[in-house]
Biopython code that builds the backbone (N, CA, C, O; Angstrom):
import numpy as np
from Bio.PDB.StructureBuilder import StructureBuilder

atoms = [
    (1, "UNK", "N", (106.392, -173.417, 188.352)),
    (1, "UNK", "CA", (106.170, -174.585, 187.526)),
    (1, "UNK", "C", (104.996, -174.314, 186.586)),
    (1, "UNK", "O", (103.921, -173.902, 187.022)),
    (2, "UNK", "N", (105.216, -174.549, 185.299)),
    (2, "UNK", "CA", (104.168, -174.321, 184.314)),
    (2, "UNK", "C", (103.182, -175.477, 184.313)),
    (2, "UNK", "O", (103.557, -176.641, 184.456)),
    (3, "UNK", "N", (101.916, -175.130, 184.150)),
    (3, "UNK", "CA", (100.923, -176.191, 184.038)),
    (3, "UNK", "C", (100.722, -176.514, 182.559)),
    (3, "UNK", "O", (100.731, -175.625, 181.707)),
    (4, "UNK", "N", (100.544, -177.782, 182.278)),
    (4, "UNK", "CA", (100.308, -178.173, 180.893)),
    (4, "UNK", "C", (98.843, -177.923, 180.561)),
    (4, "UNK", "O", (97.962, -178.174, 181.383)),
    (5, "UNK", "N", (98.588, -177.431, 179.362)),
    (5, "UNK", "CA", (97.199, -177.178, 178.995)),
    (5, "UNK", "C", (96.407, -178.483, 178.946)),
    (5, "UNK", "O", (96.932, -179.540, 178.599)),
    (6, "UNK", "N", (95.138, -178.376, 179.302)),
    (6, "UNK", "CA", (94.287, -179.548, 179.290)),
    (6, "UNK", "C", (94.105, -180.048, 177.860)),
    (6, "UNK", "O", (93.894, -179.260, 176.939)),
    (7, "UNK", "N", (94.188, -181.334, 177.690)),
    (7, "UNK", "CA", (94.044, -181.925, 176.361)),
    (7, "UNK", "C", (92.567, -181.940, 175.968)),
    (7, "UNK", "O", (91.714, -182.365, 176.747)),
    (8, "UNK", "N", (92.275, -181.474, 174.763)),
    (8, "UNK", "CA", (90.905, -181.450, 174.260)),
    (8, "UNK", "C", (90.451, -182.857, 173.900)),
    (8, "UNK", "O", (91.174, -183.602, 173.238)),
    (9, "UNK", "N", (89.251, -183.214, 174.339)),
    (9, "UNK", "CA", (88.672, -184.503, 173.973)),
    (9, "UNK", "C", (87.341, -184.270, 173.284)),
    (9, "UNK", "O", (86.470, -183.588, 173.823)),
    (10, "UNK", "N", (87.183, -184.825, 172.113)),
    (10, "UNK", "CA", (85.954, -184.700, 171.342)),
    (10, "UNK", "C", (84.953, -185.729, 171.853)),
    (10, "UNK", "O", (85.120, -186.930, 171.639)),
    (11, "UNK", "N", (83.914, -185.252, 172.528)),
    (11, "UNK", "CA", (82.916, -186.177, 173.061)),
    (11, "UNK", "C", (81.793, -186.403, 172.050)),
    (11, "UNK", "O", (81.731, -185.732, 171.020)),
    (12, "UNK", "N", (80.911, -187.350, 172.353)),
    (12, "UNK", "CA", (79.839, -187.719, 171.424)),
    (12, "UNK", "C", (78.882, -186.561, 171.171)),
    (12, "UNK", "O", (78.411, -186.387, 170.047)),
    (13, "UNK", "N", (78.591, -185.775, 172.186)),
    (13, "UNK", "CA", (77.676, -184.638, 172.010)),
    (13, "UNK", "C", (78.255, -183.627, 171.020)),
    (13, "UNK", "O", (77.535, -183.116, 170.163)),
    (14, "UNK", "N", (79.548, -183.339, 171.134)),
    (14, "UNK", "CA", (80.197, -182.408, 170.203)),
    (14, "UNK", "C", (80.230, -182.997, 168.798)),
    (14, "UNK", "O", (80.028, -182.276, 167.820)),
    (15, "UNK", "N", (80.480, -184.290, 168.687)),
    (15, "UNK", "CA", (80.500, -184.939, 167.371)),
    (15, "UNK", "C", (79.125, -184.854, 166.707)),
    (15, "UNK", "O", (79.028, -184.610, 165.504)),
    (16, "UNK", "N", (78.070, -185.054, 167.487)),
    (16, "UNK", "CA", (76.711, -184.929, 166.938)),
    (16, "UNK", "C", (76.429, -183.493, 166.493)),
    (16, "UNK", "O", (75.777, -183.280, 165.471)),
    (17, "UNK", "N", (76.913, -182.515, 167.248)),
    (17, "UNK", "CA", (76.739, -181.109, 166.847)),
    (17, "UNK", "C", (77.438, -180.840, 165.514)),
    (17, "UNK", "O", (76.901, -180.147, 164.649)),
    (18, "UNK", "N", (78.631, -181.392, 165.361)),
    (18, "UNK", "CA", (79.378, -181.222, 164.111)),
    (18, "UNK", "C", (78.598, -181.842, 162.947)),
    (18, "UNK", "O", (78.433, -181.210, 161.904)),
    (19, "UNK", "N", (78.124, -183.065, 163.125)),
    (19, "UNK", "CA", (77.366, -183.747, 162.069)),
    (19, "UNK", "C", (76.131, -182.935, 161.693)),
    (19, "UNK", "O", (75.863, -182.722, 160.510)),
    (20, "UNK", "N", (75.378, -182.483, 162.692)),
    (20, "UNK", "CA", (74.162, -181.710, 162.422)),
    (20, "UNK", "C", (74.477, -180.410, 161.687)),
    (20, "UNK", "O", (73.771, -180.035, 160.751)),
    (21, "UNK", "N", (75.530, -179.730, 162.110)),
    (21, "UNK", "CA", (75.901, -178.458, 161.473)),
    (21, "UNK", "C", (76.354, -178.654, 160.033)),
    (21, "UNK", "O", (75.935, -177.922, 159.137)),
    (22, "UNK", "N", (77.198, -179.631, 159.820)),
    (22, "UNK", "CA", (77.742, -179.864, 158.478)),
    (22, "UNK", "C", (76.659, -180.406, 157.541)),
    (22, "UNK", "O", (76.605, -180.019, 156.373)),
    (23, "UNK", "N", (75.808, -181.286, 158.035)),
    (23, "UNK", "CA", (74.746, -181.855, 157.197)),
    (23, "UNK", "C", (73.749, -180.788, 156.745)),
    (23, "UNK", "O", (73.068, -180.965, 155.735)),
    (24, "UNK", "N", (73.660, -179.694, 157.482)),
    (24, "UNK", "CA", (72.741, -178.623, 157.129)),
    (24, "UNK", "C", (73.268, -177.638, 156.103)),
    (24, "UNK", "O", (72.557, -176.712, 155.714)),
    (25, "UNK", "N", (74.498, -177.820, 155.660)),
    (25, "UNK", "CA", (75.107, -176.910, 154.685)),
    (25, "UNK", "C", (74.472, -177.125, 153.309)),
    (25, "UNK", "O", (74.277, -178.260, 152.874)),
    (26, "UNK", "N", (74.156, -176.031, 152.643)),
    (26, "UNK", "CA", (73.618, -176.101, 151.280)),
    (26, "UNK", "C", (74.633, -176.790, 150.369)),
    (26, "UNK", "O", (75.787, -176.369, 150.292)),
    (27, "UNK", "N", (74.208, -177.839, 149.687)),
    (27, "UNK", "CA", (75.096, -178.577, 148.799)),
    (27, "UNK", "C", (75.627, -179.865, 149.401)),
    (27, "UNK", "O", (76.205, -180.684, 148.687)),
    (28, "UNK", "N", (75.441, -180.061, 150.705)),
    (28, "UNK", "CA", (75.845, -181.312, 151.351)),
    (28, "UNK", "C", (74.635, -182.241, 151.370)),
    (28, "UNK", "O", (73.609, -181.915, 151.968)),
    (29, "UNK", "N", (74.750, -183.393, 150.721)),
    (29, "UNK", "CA", (73.660, -184.367, 150.719)),
    (29, "UNK", "C", (73.643, -185.140, 152.036)),
    (29, "UNK", "O", (72.586, -185.372, 152.624)),
    (30, "UNK", "N", (74.840, -185.537, 152.487)),
    (30, "UNK", "CA", (74.979, -186.275, 153.747)),
    (30, "UNK", "C", (76.459, -186.436, 154.050)),
    (30, "UNK", "O", (77.308, -186.106, 153.222)),
    (31, "UNK", "N", (76.762, -186.939, 155.223)),
    (31, "UNK", "CA", (78.139, -187.295, 155.540)),
    (31, "UNK", "C", (78.365, -188.739, 155.098)),
    (31, "UNK", "O", (77.445, -189.557, 155.130)),
    (32, "UNK", "N", (79.581, -189.041, 154.690)),
    (32, "UNK", "CA", (79.918, -190.355, 154.135)),
    (32, "UNK", "C", (80.661, -191.181, 155.184)),
    (32, "UNK", "O", (81.721, -190.769, 155.656)),
    (33, "UNK", "N", (80.113, -192.350, 155.555)),
    (33, "UNK", "CA", (80.756, -193.164, 156.587)),
    (33, "UNK", "C", (81.886, -194.055, 156.082)),
    (33, "UNK", "O", (82.459, -194.824, 156.853)),
    (34, "UNK", "N", (82.213, -193.958, 154.789)),
    (34, "UNK", "CA", (83.235, -194.827, 154.212)),
    (34, "UNK", "C", (82.587, -196.048, 153.588)),
    (34, "UNK", "O", (81.417, -196.336, 153.839)),
    (35, "UNK", "N", (83.332, -196.750, 152.793)),
    (35, "UNK", "CA", (82.804, -197.931, 152.098)),
    (35, "UNK", "C", (82.440, -199.060, 153.049)),
    (35, "UNK", "O", (81.502, -199.817, 152.798)),
    (36, "UNK", "N", (83.179, -199.168, 154.132)),
    (36, "UNK", "CA", (82.960, -200.246, 155.086)),
    (36, "UNK", "C", (82.707, -199.723, 156.498)),
    (36, "UNK", "O", (82.874, -200.458, 157.471)),
    (37, "UNK", "N", (82.306, -198.457, 156.615)),
    (37, "UNK", "CA", (82.042, -197.870, 157.926)),
    (37, "UNK", "C", (83.292, -197.430, 158.660)),
    (37, "UNK", "O", (83.256, -197.181, 159.865)),
    (38, "UNK", "N", (84.404, -197.332, 157.933)),
    (38, "UNK", "CA", (85.678, -196.991, 158.581)),
    (38, "UNK", "C", (85.810, -195.512, 158.914)),
    (38, "UNK", "O", (86.692, -195.137, 159.686)),
    (39, "UNK", "N", (84.960, -194.669, 158.354)),
    (39, "UNK", "CA", (85.013, -193.235, 158.656)),
    (39, "UNK", "C", (83.958, -192.964, 159.721)),
    (39, "UNK", "O", (82.821, -192.600, 159.418)),
    (40, "UNK", "N", (84.355, -193.147, 160.956)),
    (40, "UNK", "CA", (83.414, -192.984, 162.062)),
    (40, "UNK", "C", (84.176, -192.765, 163.361)),
    (40, "UNK", "O", (85.319, -193.195, 163.522)),
    (41, "UNK", "N", (83.511, -192.090, 164.269)),
    (41, "UNK", "CA", (84.015, -191.967, 165.631)),
    (41, "UNK", "C", (83.256, -192.983, 166.468)),
    (41, "UNK", "O", (82.035, -193.100, 166.365)),
    (42, "UNK", "N", (83.985, -193.711, 167.294)),
    (42, "UNK", "CA", (83.374, -194.743, 168.118)),
    (42, "UNK", "C", (83.332, -194.297, 169.572)),
    (42, "UNK", "O", (84.335, -193.855, 170.134)),
    (43, "UNK", "N", (82.168, -194.418, 170.159)),
    (43, "UNK", "CA", (81.947, -194.120, 171.571)),
    (43, "UNK", "C", (81.207, -195.308, 172.160)),
    (43, "UNK", "O", (80.645, -196.109, 171.412)),
    (44, "UNK", "N", (81.190, -195.446, 173.475)),
    (44, "UNK", "CA", (80.470, -196.581, 174.062)),
    (44, "UNK", "C", (79.016, -196.626, 173.575)),
    (44, "UNK", "O", (78.227, -195.727, 173.867)),
    (45, "UNK", "N", (78.678, -197.668, 172.839)),
    (45, "UNK", "CA", (77.323, -197.850, 172.344)),
    (45, "UNK", "C", (76.933, -196.953, 171.187)),
    (45, "UNK", "O", (75.768, -196.944, 170.788)),
    (46, "UNK", "N", (77.885, -196.187, 170.627)),
    (46, "UNK", "CA", (77.566, -195.261, 169.541)),
    (46, "UNK", "C", (78.634, -195.296, 168.464)),
    (46, "UNK", "O", (79.819, -195.494, 168.731)),
    (47, "UNK", "N", (78.177, -195.098, 167.249)),
    (47, "UNK", "CA", (79.071, -194.956, 166.093)),
    (47, "UNK", "C", (78.579, -193.729, 165.338)),
    (47, "UNK", "O", (77.427, -193.696, 164.903)),
    (48, "UNK", "N", (79.426, -192.723, 165.177)),
    (48, "UNK", "CA", (79.040, -191.483, 164.507)),
    (48, "UNK", "C", (79.791, -191.429, 163.184)),
    (48, "UNK", "O", (80.992, -191.160, 163.146)),
    (49, "UNK", "N", (79.065, -191.688, 162.102)),
    (49, "UNK", "CA", (79.665, -191.797, 160.783)),
    (49, "UNK", "C", (79.940, -190.454, 160.132)),
    (49, "UNK", "O", (79.252, -189.465, 160.386)),
    (50, "UNK", "N", (80.961, -190.442, 159.287)),
    (50, "UNK", "CA", (81.292, -189.253, 158.514)),
    (50, "UNK", "C", (82.384, -188.389, 159.107)),
    (50, "UNK", "O", (82.834, -187.436, 158.472)),
    (51, "UNK", "N", (82.815, -188.709, 160.315)),
    (51, "UNK", "CA", (83.896, -187.963, 160.977)),
    (51, "UNK", "C", (84.981, -188.959, 161.361)),
    (51, "UNK", "O", (84.697, -190.075, 161.794)),
    (52, "UNK", "N", (86.225, -188.535, 161.194)),
    (52, "UNK", "CA", (87.356, -189.413, 161.498)),
    (52, "UNK", "C", (88.461, -188.608, 162.173)),
    (52, "UNK", "O", (88.686, -187.445, 161.837)),
    (53, "UNK", "N", (89.141, -189.228, 163.117)),
    (53, "UNK", "CA", (90.348, -188.646, 163.714)),
    (53, "UNK", "C", (91.549, -189.197, 162.945)),
    (53, "UNK", "O", (91.788, -190.404, 162.976)),
    (54, "UNK", "N", (92.312, -188.340, 162.255)),
    (54, "UNK", "CA", (93.506, -188.852, 161.571)),
    (54, "UNK", "C", (94.531, -189.420, 162.548)),
    (54, "UNK", "O", (95.263, -190.352, 162.215)),
    (55, "UNK", "N", (94.580, -188.860, 163.748)),
    (55, "UNK", "CA", (95.503, -189.348, 164.769)),
    (55, "UNK", "C", (94.717, -189.646, 166.041)),
    (55, "UNK", "O", (93.981, -188.785, 166.523)),
    (56, "UNK", "N", (94.859, -190.838, 166.587)),
    (56, "UNK", "CA", (94.134, -191.153, 167.817)),
    (56, "UNK", "C", (94.608, -190.332, 169.019)),
    (56, "UNK", "O", (93.962, -190.333, 170.067)),
    (57, "UNK", "N", (95.717, -189.643, 168.869)),
    (57, "UNK", "CA", (96.262, -188.850, 169.972)),
    (57, "UNK", "C", (95.857, -187.387, 169.923)),
    (57, "UNK", "O", (96.183, -186.626, 170.834)),
    (58, "UNK", "N", (95.142, -186.978, 168.861)),
    (58, "UNK", "CA", (94.817, -185.561, 168.704)),
    (58, "UNK", "C", (93.358, -185.379, 168.309)),
    (58, "UNK", "O", (93.005, -185.500, 167.136)),
    (59, "UNK", "N", (92.512, -185.088, 169.296)),
    (59, "UNK", "CA", (91.093, -184.862, 169.037)),
    (59, "UNK", "C", (90.820, -183.488, 168.439)),
    (59, "UNK", "O", (89.698, -183.223, 168.006)),
    (60, "UNK", "N", (91.813, -182.614, 168.407)),
    (60, "UNK", "CA", (91.583, -181.264, 167.886)),
    (60, "UNK", "C", (91.692, -181.207, 166.361)),
    (60, "UNK", "O", (91.495, -180.149, 165.763)),
    (61, "UNK", "N", (92.001, -182.334, 165.737)),
    (61, "UNK", "CA", (92.122, -182.422, 164.271)),
    (61, "UNK", "C", (91.200, -183.539, 163.795)),
    (61, "UNK", "O", (91.360, -184.695, 164.187)),
    (62, "UNK", "N", (90.231, -183.183, 162.945)),
    (62, "UNK", "CA", (89.322, -184.191, 162.410)),
    (62, "UNK", "C", (89.227, -184.083, 160.892)),
    (62, "UNK", "O", (89.601, -183.075, 160.292)),
    (63, "UNK", "N", (88.725, -185.138, 160.304)),
    (63, "UNK", "CA", (88.345, -185.142, 158.892)),
    (63, "UNK", "C", (86.830, -185.295, 158.839)),
    (63, "UNK", "O", (86.252, -186.093, 159.576)),
    (64, "UNK", "N", (86.192, -184.526, 157.963)),
    (64, "UNK", "CA", (84.760, -184.645, 157.726)),
    (64, "UNK", "C", (84.597, -185.111, 156.284)),
    (64, "UNK", "O", (85.060, -184.447, 155.357)),
    (65, "UNK", "N", (83.944, -186.245, 156.097)),
    (65, "UNK", "CA", (83.778, -186.837, 154.769)),
    (65, "UNK", "C", (82.362, -186.564, 154.273)),
    (65, "UNK", "O", (81.385, -186.917, 154.933)),
    (66, "UNK", "N", (82.262, -185.929, 153.098)),
    (66, "UNK", "CA", (80.980, -185.473, 152.576)),
    (66, "UNK", "C", (80.565, -186.186, 151.300)),
    (66, "UNK", "O", (81.390, -186.669, 150.524)),
    (67, "UNK", "N", (79.250, -186.232, 151.115)),
    (67, "UNK", "CA", (78.647, -186.535, 149.821)),
    (67, "UNK", "C", (77.979, -185.231, 149.407)),
    (67, "UNK", "O", (77.123, -184.711, 150.123)),
    (68, "UNK", "N", (78.369, -184.705, 148.253)),
    (68, "UNK", "CA", (77.797, -183.428, 147.823)),
    (68, "UNK", "C", (76.694, -183.660, 146.786)),
    (68, "UNK", "O", (76.670, -184.674, 146.088)),
    (69, "UNK", "N", (75.787, -182.691, 146.712)),
    (69, "UNK", "CA", (74.681, -182.729, 145.760)),
    (69, "UNK", "C", (75.011, -181.784, 144.607)),
    (69, "UNK", "O", (74.926, -180.565, 144.749)),
    (70, "UNK", "N", (75.385, -182.356, 143.471)),
    (70, "UNK", "CA", (75.798, -181.530, 142.333)),
    (70, "UNK", "C", (74.627, -180.789, 141.697)),
    (70, "UNK", "O", (74.840, -179.824, 140.964)),
    (71, "UNK", "N", (73.405, -181.219, 141.960)),
    (71, "UNK", "CA", (72.227, -180.535, 141.409)),
    (71, "UNK", "C", (72.073, -179.131, 141.990)),
    (71, "UNK", "O", (71.411, -178.284, 141.392)),
    (72, "UNK", "N", (72.672, -178.882, 143.136)),
    (72, "UNK", "CA", (72.601, -177.555, 143.763)),
    (72, "UNK", "C", (73.481, -176.543, 143.037)),
    (72, "UNK", "O", (73.323, -175.335, 143.218)),
    (73, "UNK", "N", (74.411, -177.034, 142.215)),
    (73, "UNK", "CA", (75.296, -176.187, 141.398)),
    (73, "UNK", "C", (76.120, -175.205, 142.248)),
    (73, "UNK", "O", (76.301, -174.044, 141.879)),
    (74, "UNK", "N", (76.600, -175.689, 143.366)),
    (74, "UNK", "CA", (77.455, -174.894, 144.247)),
    (74, "UNK", "C", (78.883, -175.405, 144.071)),
    (74, "UNK", "O", (79.101, -176.617, 144.103)),
    (75, "UNK", "N", (79.854, -174.524, 143.888)),
    (75, "UNK", "CA", (81.242, -174.981, 143.730)),
    (75, "UNK", "C", (81.706, -175.823, 144.926)),
    (75, "UNK", "O", (81.380, -175.534, 146.077)),
    (76, "UNK", "N", (82.461, -176.850, 144.622)),
    (76, "UNK", "CA", (82.946, -177.760, 145.659)),
    (76, "UNK", "C", (83.740, -177.003, 146.724)),
    (76, "UNK", "O", (83.581, -177.272, 147.915)),
    (77, "UNK", "N", (84.581, -176.070, 146.319)),
    (77, "UNK", "CA", (85.381, -175.305, 147.287)),
    (77, "UNK", "C", (84.489, -174.504, 148.232)),
    (77, "UNK", "O", (84.812, -174.361, 149.412)),
    (78, "UNK", "N", (83.387, -173.987, 147.735)),
    (78, "UNK", "CA", (82.453, -173.230, 148.575)),
    (78, "UNK", "C", (81.804, -174.144, 149.606)),
    (78, "UNK", "O", (81.673, -173.778, 150.774)),
    (79, "UNK", "N", (81.398, -175.334, 149.171)),
    (79, "UNK", "CA", (80.799, -176.303, 150.093)),
    (79, "UNK", "C", (81.819, -176.715, 151.149)),
    (79, "UNK", "O", (81.496, -176.761, 152.336)),
    (80, "UNK", "N", (83.041, -177.011, 150.730)),
    (80, "UNK", "CA", (84.087, -177.441, 151.665)),
    (80, "UNK", "C", (84.399, -176.350, 152.683)),
    (80, "UNK", "O", (84.531, -176.638, 153.872)),
    (81, "UNK", "N", (84.520, -175.110, 152.237)),
    (81, "UNK", "CA", (84.782, -174.003, 153.168)),
    (81, "UNK", "C", (83.648, -173.846, 154.165)),
    (81, "UNK", "O", (83.892, -173.634, 155.353)),
    (82, "UNK", "N", (82.405, -173.948, 153.694)),
    (82, "UNK", "CA", (81.249, -173.817, 154.582)),
    (82, "UNK", "C", (81.197, -174.967, 155.583)),
    (82, "UNK", "O", (80.854, -174.759, 156.747)),
    (83, "UNK", "N", (81.532, -176.177, 155.141)),
    (83, "UNK", "CA", (81.540, -177.335, 156.034)),
    (83, "UNK", "C", (82.618, -177.187, 157.105)),
    (83, "UNK", "O", (82.384, -177.494, 158.274)),
    (84, "UNK", "N", (83.788, -176.720, 156.706)),
    (84, "UNK", "CA", (84.883, -176.504, 157.660)),
    (84, "UNK", "C", (84.481, -175.461, 158.707)),
    (84, "UNK", "O", (84.683, -175.664, 159.905)),
    (85, "UNK", "N", (83.915, -174.356, 158.249)),
    (85, "UNK", "CA", (83.484, -173.292, 159.160)),
    (85, "UNK", "C", (82.400, -173.795, 160.106)),
    (85, "UNK", "O", (82.436, -173.501, 161.300)),
    (86, "UNK", "N", (81.438, -174.549, 159.586)),
    (86, "UNK", "CA", (80.351, -175.077, 160.418)),
    (86, "UNK", "C", (80.889, -176.004, 161.502)),
    (86, "UNK", "O", (80.442, -175.943, 162.647)),
    (87, "UNK", "N", (81.843, -176.860, 161.152)),
    (87, "UNK", "CA", (82.425, -177.778, 162.137)),
    (87, "UNK", "C", (83.181, -177.017, 163.217)),
    (87, "UNK", "O", (83.056, -177.325, 164.403)),
    (88, "UNK", "N", (83.962, -176.027, 162.810)),
    (88, "UNK", "CA", (84.729, -175.238, 163.783)),
    (88, "UNK", "C", (83.814, -174.445, 164.708)),
    (88, "UNK", "O", (84.115, -174.292, 165.892)),
    (89, "UNK", "N", (82.704, -173.941, 164.184)),
    (89, "UNK", "CA", (81.754, -173.201, 165.017)),
    (89, "UNK", "C", (80.975, -174.127, 165.943)),
    (89, "UNK", "O", (80.639, -173.743, 167.063)),
    (90, "UNK", "N", (80.688, -175.337, 165.489)),
    (90, "UNK", "CA", (79.948, -176.297, 166.309)),
    (90, "UNK", "C", (80.786, -176.824, 167.464)),
    (90, "UNK", "O", (80.249, -177.227, 168.496)),
    (91, "UNK", "N", (82.103, -176.819, 167.287)),
    (91, "UNK", "CA", (83.002, -177.343, 168.316)),
    (91, "UNK", "C", (84.255, -176.474, 168.380)),
    (91, "UNK", "O", (85.235, -176.755, 167.691)),
    (92, "UNK", "N", (84.232, -175.417, 169.204)),
    (92, "UNK", "CA", (85.358, -174.478, 169.263)),
    (92, "UNK", "C", (86.698, -175.094, 169.686)),
    (92, "UNK", "O", (87.741, -174.477, 169.471)),
    (93, "UNK", "N", (86.698, -176.276, 170.272)),
    (93, "UNK", "CA", (87.945, -176.919, 170.673)),
    (93, "UNK", "C", (88.750, -177.466, 169.507)),
    (93, "UNK", "O", (89.922, -177.806, 169.666)),
    (94, "UNK", "N", (88.139, -177.553, 168.351)),
    (94, "UNK", "CA", (88.858, -178.047, 167.173)),
    (94, "UNK", "C", (89.875, -177.023, 166.703)),
    (94, "UNK", "O", (89.621, -175.819, 166.742)),
    (95, "UNK", "N", (91.019, -177.502, 166.262)),
    (95, "UNK", "CA", (92.058, -176.645, 165.706)),
    (95, "UNK", "C", (92.141, -176.773, 164.188)),
    (95, "UNK", "O", (92.498, -175.823, 163.492)),
    (96, "UNK", "N", (91.807, -177.965, 163.685)),
    (96, "UNK", "CA", (91.939, -178.216, 162.246)),
    (96, "UNK", "C", (90.824, -179.153, 161.789)),
    (96, "UNK", "O", (90.550, -180.171, 162.425)),
    (97, "UNK", "N", (90.192, -178.794, 160.683)),
    (97, "UNK", "CA", (89.161, -179.635, 160.075)),
    (97, "UNK", "C", (89.508, -179.810, 158.601)),
    (97, "UNK", "O", (89.519, -178.842, 157.840)),
    (98, "UNK", "N", (89.787, -181.029, 158.206)),
    (98, "UNK", "CA", (90.026, -181.351, 156.802)),
    (98, "UNK", "C", (88.717, -181.871, 156.218)),
    (98, "UNK", "O", (88.051, -182.710, 156.824)),
    (99, "UNK", "N", (88.354, -181.379, 155.056)),
    (99, "UNK", "CA", (87.116, -181.790, 154.402)),
    (99, "UNK", "C", (87.466, -182.679, 153.214)),
    (99, "UNK", "O", (88.265, -182.307, 152.354)),
    (100, "UNK", "N", (86.855, -183.853, 153.184)),
    (100, "UNK", "CA", (87.060, -184.815, 152.108)),
    (100, "UNK", "C", (85.730, -184.973, 151.371)),
    (100, "UNK", "O", (84.722, -185.338, 151.976)),
    (101, "UNK", "N", (85.729, -184.700, 150.082)),
    (101, "UNK", "CA", (84.533, -184.954, 149.278)),
    (101, "UNK", "C", (84.647, -186.400, 148.800)),
    (101, "UNK", "O", (85.395, -186.710, 147.873)),
    (102, "UNK", "N", (83.889, -187.271, 149.454)),
    (102, "UNK", "CA", (84.011, -188.704, 149.217)),
    (102, "UNK", "C", (83.137, -189.199, 148.071)),
    (102, "UNK", "O", (83.431, -190.225, 147.459)),
    (103, "UNK", "N", (82.061, -188.466, 147.784)),
    (103, "UNK", "CA", (81.158, -188.899, 146.724)),
    (103, "UNK", "C", (80.282, -187.723, 146.317)),
    (103, "UNK", "O", (80.252, -186.686, 146.980)),
    (104, "UNK", "N", (79.577, -187.910, 145.218)),
    (104, "UNK", "CA", (78.653, -186.886, 144.727)),
    (104, "UNK", "C", (77.412, -187.577, 144.191)),
    (104, "UNK", "O", (77.470, -188.699, 143.688)),
    (105, "UNK", "N", (76.291, -186.882, 144.311)),
    (105, "UNK", "CA", (75.044, -187.383, 143.753)),
    (105, "UNK", "C", (74.264, -186.205, 143.206)),
    (105, "UNK", "O", (74.628, -185.050, 143.426)),
    (106, "UNK", "N", (73.203, -186.499, 142.499)),
    (106, "UNK", "CA", (72.348, -185.440, 141.975)),
    (106, "UNK", "C", (70.930, -185.682, 142.459)),
    (106, "UNK", "O", (70.292, -186.662, 142.075)),
    (107, "UNK", "N", (70.439, -184.786, 143.302)),
    (107, "UNK", "CA", (69.073, -184.922, 143.801)),
    (107, "UNK", "C", (68.067, -184.761, 142.666)),
    (107, "UNK", "O", (66.928, -185.212, 142.790)),
    (108, "UNK", "N", (68.461, -184.134, 141.573)),
    (108, "UNK", "CA", (67.573, -183.963, 140.421)),
    (108, "UNK", "C", (67.240, -185.310, 139.778)),
    (108, "UNK", "O", (66.186, -185.453, 139.159)),
    (109, "UNK", "N", (68.118, -186.283, 139.917)),
    (109, "UNK", "CA", (67.885, -187.601, 139.329)),
    (109, "UNK", "C", (67.015, -188.490, 140.202)),
    (109, "UNK", "O", (66.545, -189.533, 139.747)),
    (110, "UNK", "N", (66.795, -188.095, 141.441)),
    (110, "UNK", "CA", (66.028, -188.917, 142.373)),
    (110, "UNK", "C", (64.529, -188.715, 142.237)),
    (110, "UNK", "O", (63.755, -189.489, 142.800)),
    (111, "UNK", "N", (64.103, -187.705, 141.512)),
    (111, "UNK", "CA", (62.660, -187.432, 141.375)),
    (111, "UNK", "C", (61.964, -188.398, 140.468)),
    (111, "UNK", "O", (60.755, -188.289, 140.261)),
]
sb = StructureBuilder()
sb.init_structure("model")
sb.init_model(0)
sb.init_chain("A")
sb.init_seg("    ")
for serial, (resi, resn, name, xyz) in enumerate(atoms, 1):
    if name == "N":
        sb.init_residue(resn, " ", resi, " ")
    sb.init_atom(name, np.array(xyz, "f"), 0.0, 1.0, " ", f" {name:<3s}", serial, name[0])
structure = sb.get_structure()
C-alpha cells in the first residue's frame, strides 16, 4: 500500500521568513497588503500582509505582492526573479511563487 505524501502547510514562522527575505531584495520597497488588506495570510492572532494563497487547498503555491522602488533603477523582471528565488529559499516546501508588482514608488522623491 502506497503512503500519500504529507501535505505541506505554510506556518506563520515560514511566512515571516518569506516576508523578511523578500523585503530585503534590492529594489523592493515593501510588500503590498492590498487596498483593503485582502493580500494577507491569516493565522490565530496574526495577519501577515503581502502574501496570498491563490488556493486555500494548496499551501505550496503563493503570491507575493510587491511595491518596487523605481529610484533604484533595477529592471522589474530582475526584482521579480530575485523575490521569487528569495521566497523559495526561505521556504523550501514551496513549489510555486507568483510575483505581483502591485505598486511602485520613488525613494528619491521622499527626501
